[in-house]
All heavy atoms as TSV, in Angstrom:
chain	resi	resn	atom	element	x	y	z
A	1	MET	N	N	11.476	-9.094	-18.127
A	1	MET	CA	C	12.128	-7.917	-18.665
A	1	MET	C	C	13.399	-7.646	-17.856
A	1	MET	O	O	13.372	-7.589	-16.637
A	1	MET	CB	C	11.152	-6.741	-18.612
A	1	MET	CG	C	11.736	-5.450	-19.095
A	1	MET	SD	S	10.519	-4.122	-18.938
A	1	MET	CE	C	10.317	-3.714	-20.628
A	2	ALA	N	N	14.484	-7.478	-18.500
A	2	ALA	CA	C	15.768	-7.241	-17.844
A	2	ALA	C	C	15.754	-5.907	-17.105
A	2	ALA	O	O	15.268	-4.907	-17.612
A	2	ALA	CB	C	16.884	-7.257	-18.868
A	3	GLY	N	N	16.288	-5.910	-15.915
A	3	GLY	CA	C	16.392	-4.683	-15.147
A	3	GLY	C	C	15.133	-4.296	-14.397
A	3	GLY	O	O	15.103	-3.276	-13.724
A	4	THR	N	N	14.069	-5.087	-14.497
A	4	THR	CA	C	12.834	-4.786	-13.777
A	4	THR	C	C	12.971	-5.284	-12.346
A	4	THR	O	O	13.251	-6.468	-12.134
A	4	THR	CB	C	11.624	-5.466	-14.451
A	4	THR	OG1	O	11.538	-5.013	-15.787
A	4	THR	CG2	C	10.345	-5.141	-13.715
A	5	PRO	N	N	12.792	-4.395	-11.366
A	5	PRO	CA	C	12.946	-4.828	-9.981
A	5	PRO	C	C	11.838	-5.797	-9.571
A	5	PRO	O	O	10.718	-5.706	-10.061
A	5	PRO	CB	C	12.862	-3.528	-9.181
A	5	PRO	CG	C	12.189	-2.561	-10.069
A	5	PRO	CD	C	12.458	-2.989	-11.478
A	6	GLU	N	N	12.183	-6.708	-8.695
A	6	GLU	CA	C	11.219	-7.650	-8.157
A	6	GLU	C	C	10.318	-6.915	-7.168
A	6	GLU	O	O	10.799	-6.181	-6.301
A	6	GLU	CB	C	11.952	-8.789	-7.447
A	6	GLU	CG	C	11.087	-9.955	-7.062
A	6	GLU	CD	C	10.538	-10.722	-8.248
A	6	GLU	OE1	O	11.200	-10.771	-9.301
A	6	GLU	OE2	O	9.438	-11.284	-8.117
A	7	VAL	N	N	9.019	-7.073	-7.320
A	7	VAL	CA	C	8.061	-6.430	-6.427
A	7	VAL	C	C	7.386	-7.518	-5.600
A	7	VAL	O	O	6.832	-8.462	-6.157
A	7	VAL	CB	C	6.992	-5.638	-7.225
A	7	VAL	CG1	C	5.971	-5.017	-6.289
A	7	VAL	CG2	C	7.648	-4.568	-8.075
A	8	PRO	N	N	7.459	-7.397	-4.274
A	8	PRO	CA	C	6.844	-8.434	-3.443
A	8	PRO	C	C	5.329	-8.442	-3.603
A	8	PRO	O	O	4.721	-7.403	-3.885
A	8	PRO	CB	C	7.236	-8.024	-2.021
A	8	PRO	CG	C	7.507	-6.567	-2.097
A	8	PRO	CD	C	8.008	-6.307	-3.492
A	9	GLU	N	N	4.734	-9.609	-3.440
A	9	GLU	CA	C	3.279	-9.695	-3.439
A	9	GLU	C	C	2.803	-9.404	-2.032
A	9	GLU	O	O	3.391	-9.876	-1.062
A	9	GLU	CB	C	2.826	-11.086	-3.874
A	9	GLU	CG	C	3.045	-11.328	-5.354
A	9	GLU	CD	C	2.358	-12.592	-5.840
A	9	GLU	OE1	O	1.357	-13.024	-5.227
A	9	GLU	OE2	O	2.832	-13.132	-6.837
A	10	TRP	N	N	1.757	-8.592	-1.929
A	10	TRP	CA	C	1.197	-8.231	-0.641
A	10	TRP	C	C	-0.195	-8.799	-0.489
A	10	TRP	O	O	-0.944	-8.920	-1.451
A	10	TRP	CB	C	1.117	-6.717	-0.500
A	10	TRP	CG	C	2.380	-6.049	-0.088
A	10	TRP	CD1	C	3.639	-6.548	-0.133
A	10	TRP	CD2	C	2.503	-4.719	0.415
A	10	TRP	NE1	N	4.547	-5.607	0.299
A	10	TRP	CE2	C	3.864	-4.476	0.644
A	10	TRP	CE3	C	1.606	-3.713	0.672
A	10	TRP	CZ2	C	4.339	-3.263	1.148
A	10	TRP	CZ3	C	2.073	-2.504	1.163
A	10	TRP	CH2	C	3.424	-2.284	1.402
A	11	THR	N	N	-0.533	-9.096	0.755
A	11	THR	CA	C	-1.886	-9.481	1.127
A	11	THR	C	C	-2.555	-8.256	1.752
A	11	THR	O	O	-1.876	-7.270	2.093
A	11	THR	CB	C	-1.862	-10.615	2.159
A	11	THR	OG1	O	-1.256	-10.103	3.366
A	11	THR	CG2	C	-1.090	-11.837	1.656
A	12	PRO	N	N	-3.865	-8.314	1.949
A	12	PRO	CA	C	-4.519	-7.203	2.662
A	12	PRO	C	C	-3.907	-6.968	4.046
A	12	PRO	O	O	-3.806	-5.826	4.496
A	12	PRO	CB	C	-5.974	-7.662	2.752
A	12	PRO	CG	C	-6.148	-8.506	1.525
A	12	PRO	CD	C	-4.843	-9.257	1.412
A	13	GLU	N	N	-3.464	-8.031	4.694
A	13	GLU	CA	C	-2.824	-7.881	6.010
A	13	GLU	C	C	-1.518	-7.102	5.894
A	13	GLU	O	O	-1.197	-6.276	6.750
A	13	GLU	CB	C	-2.584	-9.254	6.648
A	13	GLU	CG	C	-2.108	-9.178	8.077
A	13	GLU	CD	C	-3.095	-8.477	9.015
A	13	GLU	OE1	O	-4.317	-8.573	8.830
A	13	GLU	OE2	O	-2.607	-7.822	9.964
A	14	ASP	N	N	-0.765	-7.335	4.826
A	14	ASP	CA	C	0.470	-6.569	4.595
A	14	ASP	C	C	0.155	-5.086	4.441
A	14	ASP	O	O	0.907	-4.229	4.924
A	14	ASP	CB	C	1.196	-7.060	3.336
A	14	ASP	CG	C	1.737	-8.472	3.459
A	14	ASP	OD1	O	2.213	-8.842	4.553
A	14	ASP	OD2	O	1.671	-9.197	2.455
A	15	LEU	N	N	-0.953	-4.790	3.774
A	15	LEU	CA	C	-1.353	-3.390	3.585
A	15	LEU	C	C	-1.690	-2.751	4.933
A	15	LEU	O	O	-1.298	-1.620	5.206
A	15	LEU	CB	C	-2.542	-3.315	2.627
A	15	LEU	CG	C	-2.947	-1.929	2.155
A	15	LEU	CD1	C	-1.815	-1.235	1.390
A	15	LEU	CD2	C	-4.197	-2.013	1.282
A	16	LYS	N	N	-2.385	-3.494	5.793
A	16	LYS	CA	C	-2.708	-2.984	7.137
A	16	LYS	C	C	-1.430	-2.737	7.943
A	16	LYS	O	O	-1.319	-1.725	8.647
A	16	LYS	CB	C	-3.593	-3.981	7.887
A	16	LYS	CG	C	-4.997	-4.059	7.375
A	16	LYS	CD	C	-5.771	-5.083	8.201
A	16	LYS	CE	C	-7.102	-5.400	7.574
A	16	LYS	NZ	N	-7.821	-6.438	8.337
A	17	VAL	N	N	-0.482	-3.661	7.840
A	17	VAL	CA	C	0.788	-3.507	8.560
A	17	VAL	C	C	1.521	-2.267	8.054
A	17	VAL	O	O	2.053	-1.476	8.843
A	17	VAL	CB	C	1.662	-4.780	8.418
A	17	VAL	CG1	C	3.078	-4.543	8.906
A	17	VAL	CG2	C	1.023	-5.943	9.155
A	18	TRP	N	N	1.535	-2.070	6.739
A	18	TRP	CA	C	2.164	-0.875	6.162
A	18	TRP	C	C	1.523	0.387	6.712
A	18	TRP	O	O	2.204	1.323	7.130
A	18	TRP	CB	C	2.044	-0.892	4.630
A	18	TRP	CG	C	2.424	0.404	4.003
A	18	TRP	CD1	C	3.688	0.850	3.744
A	18	TRP	CD2	C	1.556	1.464	3.595
A	18	TRP	NE1	N	3.652	2.110	3.192
A	18	TRP	CE2	C	2.338	2.507	3.095
A	18	TRP	CE3	C	0.167	1.627	3.600
A	18	TRP	CZ2	C	1.807	3.692	2.602
A	18	TRP	CZ3	C	-0.370	2.815	3.113
A	18	TRP	CH2	C	0.448	3.825	2.620
A	19	ARG	N	N	0.195	0.410	6.741
A	19	ARG	CA	C	-0.521	1.588	7.238
A	19	ARG	C	C	-0.163	1.857	8.691
A	19	ARG	O	O	0.051	3.013	9.097
A	19	ARG	CB	C	-2.032	1.379	7.073
A	19	ARG	CG	C	-2.852	2.561	7.506
A	19	ARG	CD	C	-4.300	2.439	7.078
A	19	ARG	NE	N	-4.988	1.258	7.539
A	19	ARG	CZ	C	-5.562	1.142	8.735
A	19	ARG	NH1	N	-5.507	2.130	9.607
A	19	ARG	NH2	N	-6.195	0.032	9.058
A	20	GLY	N	N	-0.031	0.796	9.482
A	20	GLY	CA	C	0.368	0.952	10.879
A	20	GLY	C	C	1.773	1.514	11.015
A	20	GLY	O	O	2.016	2.406	11.837
A	21	ARG	N	N	2.709	0.989	10.191
A	21	ARG	CA	C	4.084	1.513	10.214
A	21	ARG	C	C	4.117	2.988	9.865
A	21	ARG	O	O	4.930	3.748	10.382
A	21	ARG	CB	C	4.953	0.770	9.199
A	21	ARG	CG	C	5.592	-0.467	9.661
A	21	ARG	CD	C	6.720	-0.949	8.776
A	21	ARG	NE	N	6.479	-0.917	7.349
A	21	ARG	CZ	C	6.039	-1.940	6.610
A	21	ARG	NH1	N	5.766	-3.093	7.183
A	21	ARG	NH2	N	5.890	-1.801	5.315
A	22	MET	N	N	3.236	3.383	8.960
A	22	MET	CA	C	3.190	4.773	8.514
A	22	MET	C	C	2.417	5.662	9.482
A	22	MET	O	O	2.431	6.877	9.352
A	22	MET	CB	C	2.563	4.857	7.122
A	22	MET	CG	C	3.373	4.150	6.038
A	22	MET	SD	S	4.984	4.901	5.743
A	22	MET	CE	C	4.476	6.405	4.903
A	23	GLY	N	N	1.724	5.063	10.432
A	23	GLY	CA	C	0.951	5.822	11.403
A	23	GLY	C	C	-0.251	6.519	10.776
A	23	GLY	O	O	-0.615	7.620	11.196
A	24	MET	N	N	-0.847	5.873	9.787
A	24	MET	CA	C	-1.954	6.483	9.039
A	24	MET	C	C	-3.290	5.834	9.357
A	24	MET	O	O	-3.362	4.641	9.623
A	24	MET	CB	C	-1.732	6.330	7.531
A	24	MET	CG	C	-0.590	7.105	6.968
A	24	MET	SD	S	-0.568	6.839	5.167
A	24	MET	CE	C	0.779	7.894	4.704
A	25	THR	N	N	-4.323	6.647	9.284
A	25	THR	CA	C	-5.686	6.130	9.299
A	25	THR	C	C	-5.991	5.618	7.894
A	25	THR	O	O	-5.231	5.880	6.948
A	25	THR	CB	C	-6.696	7.240	9.635
A	25	THR	OG1	O	-6.627	8.238	8.604
A	25	THR	CG2	C	-6.417	7.860	11.004
A	26	GLN	N	N	-7.105	4.929	7.736
A	26	GLN	CA	C	-7.504	4.487	6.406
A	26	GLN	C	C	-7.720	5.692	5.491
A	26	GLN	O	O	-7.326	5.667	4.328
A	26	GLN	CB	C	-8.771	3.635	6.459
A	26	GLN	CG	C	-8.522	2.255	7.038
A	26	GLN	CD	C	-9.778	1.435	7.141
A	26	GLN	OE1	O	-10.855	1.952	7.441
A	26	GLN	NE2	N	-9.647	0.139	6.916
A	27	ALA	N	N	-8.301	6.756	6.026
A	27	ALA	CA	C	-8.546	7.959	5.219
A	27	ALA	C	C	-7.226	8.595	4.777
A	27	ALA	O	O	-7.081	9.011	3.622
A	27	ALA	CB	C	-9.391	8.964	5.999
A	28	ALA	N	N	-6.258	8.667	5.680
A	28	ALA	CA	C	-4.956	9.255	5.332
A	28	ALA	C	C	-4.218	8.394	4.313
A	28	ALA	O	O	-3.591	8.920	3.383
A	28	ALA	CB	C	-4.105	9.433	6.593
A	29	ALA	N	N	-4.292	7.069	4.463
A	29	ALA	CA	C	-3.649	6.173	3.504
A	29	ALA	C	C	-4.285	6.324	2.128
A	29	ALA	O	O	-3.590	6.381	1.114
A	29	ALA	CB	C	-3.742	4.729	3.989
A	30	ALA	N	N	-5.608	6.407	2.092
A	30	ALA	CA	C	-6.311	6.598	0.821
A	30	ALA	C	C	-5.870	7.892	0.157
A	30	ALA	O	O	-5.575	7.915	-1.045
A	30	ALA	CB	C	-7.824	6.605	1.055
A	31	ASP	N	N	-5.791	8.947	0.928
A	31	ASP	CA	C	-5.379	10.240	0.397
A	31	ASP	C	C	-3.948	10.172	-0.143
A	31	ASP	O	O	-3.666	10.660	-1.239
A	31	ASP	CB	C	-5.494	11.313	1.484
A	31	ASP	CG	C	-5.234	12.701	0.954
A	31	ASP	OD1	O	-5.893	13.091	-0.036
A	31	ASP	OD2	O	-4.381	13.395	1.521
A	32	ALA	N	N	-3.057	9.538	0.610
A	32	ALA	CA	C	-1.654	9.431	0.187
A	32	ALA	C	C	-1.522	8.630	-1.106
A	32	ALA	O	O	-0.652	8.920	-1.931
A	32	ALA	CB	C	-0.821	8.782	1.299
A	33	LEU	N	N	-2.396	7.639	-1.287
A	33	LEU	CA	C	-2.354	6.801	-2.482
A	33	LEU	C	C	-3.176	7.378	-3.638
A	33	LEU	O	O	-3.151	6.837	-4.745
A	33	LEU	CB	C	-2.841	5.384	-2.152
A	33	LEU	CG	C	-1.933	4.587	-1.219
A	33	LEU	CD1	C	-2.632	3.323	-0.743
A	33	LEU	CD2	C	-0.612	4.264	-1.895
A	34	GLY	N	N	-3.909	8.454	-3.367
A	34	GLY	CA	C	-4.700	9.090	-4.422
A	34	GLY	C	C	-5.940	8.304	-4.816
A	34	GLY	O	O	-6.351	8.341	-5.977
A	35	ILE	N	N	-6.520	7.589	-3.842
A	35	ILE	CA	C	-7.733	6.820	-4.099
A	35	ILE	C	C	-8.796	7.210	-3.077
A	35	ILE	O	O	-8.492	7.854	-2.070
A	35	ILE	CB	C	-7.467	5.296	-4.044
A	35	ILE	CG1	C	-6.918	4.875	-2.682
A	35	ILE	CG2	C	-6.503	4.876	-5.162
A	35	ILE	CD1	C	-6.732	3.367	-2.505
A	36	SER	N	N	-10.024	6.780	-3.311
A	36	SER	CA	C	-11.095	7.089	-2.361
A	36	SER	C	C	-10.933	6.241	-1.105
A	36	SER	O	O	-10.302	5.175	-1.121
A	36	SER	CB	C	-12.467	6.815	-2.988
A	36	SER	OG	O	-12.671	5.428	-3.146
A	37	ARG	N	N	-11.519	6.715	-0.024
A	37	ARG	CA	C	-11.477	5.967	1.231
A	37	ARG	C	C	-12.125	4.594	1.036
A	37	ARG	O	O	-11.624	3.585	1.509
A	37	ARG	CB	C	-12.175	6.752	2.336
A	37	ARG	CG	C	-12.092	6.085	3.681
A	37	ARG	CD	C	-12.659	7.001	4.781
A	37	ARG	NE	N	-12.762	6.279	6.022
A	37	ARG	CZ	C	-13.848	5.590	6.420
A	37	ARG	NH1	N	-14.925	5.563	5.658
A	37	ARG	NH2	N	-13.850	4.948	7.567
A	38	ARG	N	N	-13.231	4.559	0.330
A	38	ARG	CA	C	-13.939	3.292	0.066
A	38	ARG	C	C	-13.023	2.309	-0.682
A	38	ARG	O	O	-12.973	1.130	-0.358
A	38	ARG	CB	C	-15.213	3.565	-0.723
A	38	ARG	CG	C	-15.942	2.367	-1.262
A	38	ARG	CD	C	-16.412	1.268	-0.326
A	38	ARG	NE	N	-16.771	1.615	1.006
A	38	ARG	CZ	C	-16.680	0.771	2.058
A	38	ARG	NH1	N	-16.259	-0.458	1.908
A	38	ARG	NH2	N	-17.030	1.140	3.252
A	39	SER	N	N	-12.310	2.803	-1.691
A	39	SER	CA	C	-11.397	1.938	-2.445
A	39	SER	C	C	-10.295	1.397	-1.545
A	39	SER	O	O	-9.909	0.232	-1.649
A	39	SER	CB	C	-10.764	2.698	-3.613
A	39	SER	OG	O	-11.725	2.966	-4.587
A	40	TYR	N	N	-9.796	2.242	-0.645
A	40	TYR	CA	C	-8.763	1.780	0.272
A	40	TYR	C	C	-9.321	0.709	1.203
A	40	TYR	O	O	-8.701	-0.343	1.401
A	40	TYR	CB	C	-8.149	2.928	1.089
A	40	TYR	CG	C	-7.046	2.395	1.955
A	40	TYR	CD1	C	-5.768	2.245	1.446
A	40	TYR	CD2	C	-7.299	1.931	3.241
A	40	TYR	CE1	C	-4.758	1.653	2.208
A	40	TYR	CE2	C	-6.314	1.342	4.003
A	40	TYR	CZ	C	-5.046	1.210	3.486
A	40	TYR	OH	O	-4.067	0.600	4.224
A	41	ILE	N	N	-10.473	0.966	1.777
A	41	ILE	CA	C	-11.103	-0.002	2.691
A	41	ILE	C	C	-11.290	-1.342	1.990
A	41	ILE	O	O	-11.033	-2.398	2.571
A	41	ILE	CB	C	-12.436	0.553	3.228
A	41	ILE	CG1	C	-12.153	1.699	4.212
A	41	ILE	CG2	C	-13.266	-0.540	3.889
A	41	ILE	CD1	C	-13.378	2.494	4.615
A	42	ASP	N	N	-11.719	-1.305	0.730
A	42	ASP	CA	C	-11.896	-2.546	-0.037
A	42	ASP	C	C	-10.581	-3.309	-0.176
A	42	ASP	O	O	-10.577	-4.537	-0.194
A	42	ASP	CB	C	-12.475	-2.261	-1.420
A	42	ASP	CG	C	-13.935	-1.870	-1.382
A	42	ASP	OD1	O	-14.606	-2.087	-0.335
A	42	ASP	OD2	O	-14.427	-1.333	-2.396
A	43	ARG	N	N	-9.467	-2.619	-0.259
A	43	ARG	CA	C	-8.158	-3.269	-0.398
A	43	ARG	C	C	-7.734	-3.978	0.890
A	43	ARG	O	O	-6.904	-4.874	0.855
A	43	ARG	CB	C	-7.092	-2.257	-0.807
A	43	ARG	CG	C	-7.158	-1.878	-2.281
A	43	ARG	CD	C	-6.247	-0.690	-2.567
A	43	ARG	NE	N	-6.112	-0.402	-3.980
A	43	ARG	CZ	C	-7.009	0.257	-4.709
A	43	ARG	NH1	N	-8.119	0.683	-4.154
A	43	ARG	NH2	N	-6.786	0.482	-5.995
A	44	GLU	N	N	-8.287	-3.572	2.021
A	44	GLU	CA	C	-7.948	-4.220	3.288
A	44	GLU	C	C	-8.854	-5.408	3.601
A	44	GLU	O	O	-8.628	-6.107	4.584
A	44	GLU	CB	C	-7.987	-3.213	4.444
A	44	GLU	CG	C	-6.783	-2.297	4.476
A	44	GLU	CD	C	-6.632	-1.548	5.786
A	44	GLU	OE1	O	-7.468	-1.696	6.702
A	44	GLU	OE2	O	-5.654	-0.773	5.899
A	45	LYS	N	N	-9.863	-5.658	2.777
A	45	LYS	CA	C	-10.738	-6.810	3.000
A	45	LYS	C	C	-9.966	-8.094	2.714
A	45	LYS	O	O	-9.140	-8.137	1.794
A	45	LYS	CB	C	-11.970	-6.718	2.109
A	45	LYS	CG	C	-12.909	-5.618	2.532
A	45	LYS	CD	C	-14.136	-5.576	1.654
A	45	LYS	CE	C	-15.073	-4.472	2.126
A	45	LYS	NZ	N	-16.241	-4.361	1.254
A	46	PRO	N	N	-10.219	-9.152	3.504
A	46	PRO	CA	C	-9.447	-10.394	3.370
A	46	PRO	C	C	-9.395	-10.984	1.959
A	46	PRO	O	O	-8.381	-11.571	1.582
A	46	PRO	CB	C	-10.154	-11.362	4.331
A	46	PRO	CG	C	-10.837	-10.479	5.311
A	46	PRO	CD	C	-11.206	-9.227	4.565
A	47	GLU	N	N	-10.423	-10.802	1.175
A	47	GLU	CA	C	-10.461	-11.397	-0.167
A	47	GLU	C	C	-9.829	-10.512	-1.246
A	47	GLU	O	O	-9.738	-10.912	-2.408
A	47	GLU	CB	C	-11.912	-11.728	-0.565
A	47	GLU	CG	C	-12.796	-10.516	-0.763
A	47	GLU	CD	C	-13.424	-9.945	0.510
A	47	GLU	OE1	O	-13.107	-10.399	1.622
A	47	GLU	OE2	O	-14.238	-9.018	0.365
A	48	ALA	N	N	-9.362	-9.342	-0.859
A	48	ALA	CA	C	-8.818	-8.396	-1.836
A	48	ALA	C	C	-7.486	-8.876	-2.411
A	48	ALA	O	O	-6.724	-9.588	-1.767
A	48	ALA	CB	C	-8.628	-7.030	-1.192
A	49	ARG	N	N	-7.237	-8.454	-3.641
A	49	ARG	CA	C	-5.947	-8.682	-4.295
A	49	ARG	C	C	-5.250	-7.322	-4.351
A	49	ARG	O	O	-5.822	-6.356	-4.847
A	49	ARG	CB	C	-6.164	-9.214	-5.712
A	49	ARG	CG	C	-4.867	-9.526	-6.422
A	49	ARG	CD	C	-5.111	-9.890	-7.884
A	49	ARG	NE	N	-3.918	-9.596	-8.669
A	49	ARG	CZ	C	-3.592	-8.405	-9.167
A	49	ARG	NH1	N	-4.373	-7.374	-8.987
A	49	ARG	NH2	N	-2.482	-8.244	-9.858
A	50	ILE	N	N	-4.052	-7.252	-3.830
A	50	ILE	CA	C	-3.312	-5.993	-3.806
A	50	ILE	C	C	-2.498	-5.909	-5.091
A	50	ILE	O	O	-1.634	-6.744	-5.352
A	50	ILE	CB	C	-2.390	-5.904	-2.567
A	50	ILE	CG1	C	-3.176	-6.201	-1.275
A	50	ILE	CG2	C	-1.716	-4.537	-2.498
A	50	ILE	CD1	C	-4.374	-5.312	-1.027
A	51	SER	N	N	-2.770	-4.866	-5.870
A	51	SER	CA	C	-2.092	-4.720	-7.161
A	51	SER	C	C	-0.622	-4.342	-6.982
A	51	SER	O	O	-0.211	-3.784	-5.957
A	51	SER	CB	C	-2.778	-3.652	-8.008
A	51	SER	OG	O	-2.532	-2.363	-7.461
A	52	ARG	N	N	0.137	-4.643	-8.005
A	52	ARG	CA	C	1.562	-4.283	-8.043
A	52	ARG	C	C	1.724	-2.769	-7.902
A	52	ARG	O	O	2.623	-2.287	-7.215
A	52	ARG	CB	C	2.140	-4.773	-9.373
A	52	ARG	CG	C	3.613	-4.522	-9.549
A	52	ARG	CD	C	4.087	-5.163	-10.869
A	52	ARG	NE	N	5.520	-5.278	-10.902
A	52	ARG	CZ	C	6.324	-4.387	-11.482
A	52	ARG	NH1	N	5.829	-3.343	-12.083
A	52	ARG	NH2	N	7.623	-4.552	-11.455
A	53	GLU	N	N	0.833	-2.026	-8.520
A	53	GLU	CA	C	0.900	-0.567	-8.464
A	53	GLU	C	C	0.704	-0.060	-7.042
A	53	GLU	O	O	1.384	0.874	-6.608
A	53	GLU	CB	C	-0.151	0.062	-9.389
A	53	GLU	CG	C	0.140	-0.139	-10.858
A	53	GLU	CD	C	-0.252	-1.520	-11.394
A	53	GLU	OE1	O	-0.919	-2.311	-10.663
A	53	GLU	OE2	O	0.109	-1.818	-12.537
A	54	THR	N	N	-0.221	-0.682	-6.313
A	54	THR	CA	C	-0.453	-0.281	-4.923
A	54	THR	C	C	0.778	-0.571	-4.076
A	54	THR	O	O	1.200	0.270	-3.276
A	54	THR	CB	C	-1.691	-0.999	-4.349
A	54	THR	OG1	O	-2.844	-0.602	-5.092
A	54	THR	CG2	C	-1.901	-0.662	-2.881
A	55	VAL	N	N	1.361	-1.742	-4.255
A	55	VAL	CA	C	2.569	-2.102	-3.495
A	55	VAL	C	C	3.686	-1.106	-3.788
A	55	VAL	O	O	4.340	-0.592	-2.864
A	55	VAL	CB	C	3.021	-3.547	-3.808
A	55	VAL	CG1	C	4.353	-3.854	-3.118
A	55	VAL	CG2	C	1.960	-4.552	-3.391
A	56	LEU	N	N	3.913	-0.820	-5.062
A	56	LEU	CA	C	4.963	0.129	-5.431
A	56	LEU	C	C	4.711	1.513	-4.830
A	56	LEU	O	O	5.644	2.157	-4.329
A	56	LEU	CB	C	5.090	0.225	-6.953
A	56	LEU	CG	C	5.715	-0.987	-7.639
A	56	LEU	CD1	C	5.560	-0.864	-9.154
A	56	LEU	CD2	C	7.172	-1.139	-7.252
A	57	ALA	N	N	3.468	1.959	-4.879
A	57	ALA	CA	C	3.137	3.268	-4.306
A	57	ALA	C	C	3.391	3.281	-2.804
A	57	ALA	O	O	3.945	4.247	-2.269
A	57	ALA	CB	C	1.683	3.629	-4.617
A	58	CYS	N	N	3.009	2.226	-2.124
A	58	CYS	CA	C	3.227	2.145	-0.677
A	58	CYS	C	C	4.718	2.154	-0.341
A	58	CYS	O	O	5.153	2.874	0.563
A	58	CYS	CB	C	2.577	0.883	-0.112
A	58	CYS	SG	S	0.781	0.903	-0.112
A	59	LEU	N	N	5.485	1.364	-1.065
A	59	LEU	CA	C	6.929	1.320	-0.817
A	59	LEU	C	C	7.578	2.671	-1.098
A	59	LEU	O	O	8.471	3.113	-0.357
A	59	LEU	CB	C	7.576	0.224	-1.663
A	59	LEU	CG	C	7.166	-1.213	-1.308
A	59	LEU	CD1	C	7.734	-2.199	-2.311
A	59	LEU	CD2	C	7.568	-1.565	0.111
A	60	TYR	N	N	7.130	3.345	-2.137
A	60	TYR	CA	C	7.652	4.679	-2.461
A	60	TYR	C	C	7.333	5.662	-1.333
A	60	TYR	O	O	8.212	6.406	-0.876
A	60	TYR	CB	C	7.059	5.170	-3.777
A	60	TYR	CG	C	7.443	6.590	-4.094
A	60	TYR	CD1	C	8.700	6.893	-4.611
A	60	TYR	CD2	C	6.556	7.641	-3.851
A	60	TYR	CE1	C	9.070	8.203	-4.872
A	60	TYR	CE2	C	6.916	8.951	-4.121
A	60	TYR	CZ	C	8.166	9.225	-4.627
A	60	TYR	OH	O	8.527	10.525	-4.887
A	61	LEU	N	N	6.078	5.668	-0.878
A	61	LEU	CA	C	5.689	6.590	0.192
A	61	LEU	C	C	6.476	6.314	1.465
A	61	LEU	O	O	6.891	7.244	2.163
A	61	LEU	CB	C	4.183	6.482	0.456
A	61	LEU	CG	C	3.282	7.038	-0.643
A	61	LEU	CD1	C	1.838	6.606	-0.417
A	61	LEU	CD2	C	3.385	8.556	-0.708
A	62	GLU	N	N	6.694	5.040	1.759
A	62	GLU	CA	C	7.464	4.690	2.947
A	62	GLU	C	C	8.905	5.164	2.825
A	62	GLU	O	O	9.473	5.719	3.769
A	62	GLU	CB	C	7.413	3.164	3.155
A	62	GLU	CG	C	7.946	2.725	4.474
A	62	GLU	CD	C	7.626	1.286	4.790
A	62	GLU	OE1	O	7.011	0.581	3.961
A	62	GLU	OE2	O	8.005	0.857	5.892
A	63	GLN	N	N	9.479	4.995	1.663
A	63	GLN	CA	C	10.852	5.460	1.425
A	63	GLN	C	C	10.928	6.977	1.569
A	63	GLN	O	O	11.855	7.504	2.179
A	63	GLN	CB	C	11.323	5.025	0.046
A	63	GLN	CG	C	12.747	5.452	-0.242
A	63	GLN	CD	C	13.169	5.065	-1.648
A	63	GLN	OE1	O	12.364	5.082	-2.576
A	63	GLN	NE2	N	14.435	4.737	-1.806
A	64	GLN	N	N	9.980	7.685	1.011
A	64	GLN	CA	C	9.972	9.154	1.067
A	64	GLN	C	C	9.806	9.649	2.514
A	64	GLN	O	O	10.308	10.718	2.850
A	64	GLN	CB	C	8.865	9.727	0.181
A	64	GLN	CG	C	9.102	9.509	-1.300
A	64	GLN	CD	C	10.420	10.098	-1.756
A	64	GLN	OE1	O	10.672	11.280	-1.596
A	64	GLN	NE2	N	11.279	9.260	-2.310
A	65	ALA	N	N	9.107	8.861	3.321
A	65	ALA	CA	C	8.914	9.255	4.716
A	65	ALA	C	C	10.106	8.846	5.592
A	65	ALA	O	O	10.120	9.129	6.785
A	65	ALA	CB	C	7.632	8.597	5.251
A	66	GLY	N	N	11.093	8.184	4.975
A	66	GLY	CA	C	12.277	7.774	5.719
A	66	GLY	C	C	12.043	6.565	6.597
A	66	GLY	O	O	12.774	6.326	7.545
A	67	ARG	N	N	11.020	5.773	6.248
A	67	ARG	CA	C	10.702	4.599	7.048
A	67	ARG	C	C	11.040	3.306	6.340
A	67	ARG	O	O	10.826	2.239	6.863
A	67	ARG	CB	C	9.228	4.602	7.419
A	67	ARG	CG	C	8.869	5.750	8.334
A	67	ARG	CD	C	7.441	5.634	8.805
A	67	ARG	NE	N	7.166	6.646	9.796
A	67	ARG	CZ	C	6.356	7.668	9.617
A	67	ARG	NH1	N	5.713	7.813	8.484
A	67	ARG	NH2	N	6.155	8.544	10.566
A	68	GLY	N	N	11.536	3.422	5.093
A	68	GLY	CA	C	11.789	2.208	4.328
A	68	GLY	C	C	13.242	1.878	4.199
A	68	GLY	O	O	14.133	2.560	4.551
């Protein structure tokens, strides 16, 4: 689709690194993303697939916090 921005693919490790940059606990990250703590924890498991929506939400939150 023309004009659609490229979204990087993230691994669970990328999600952990993002959380560290944001200075968040797993509970705080879950709250910021609007998901349960359990759902967030599942996303950090090595076999997890990080959705495009999660990546976009993380990048948005980082930008809003002035860290992106």
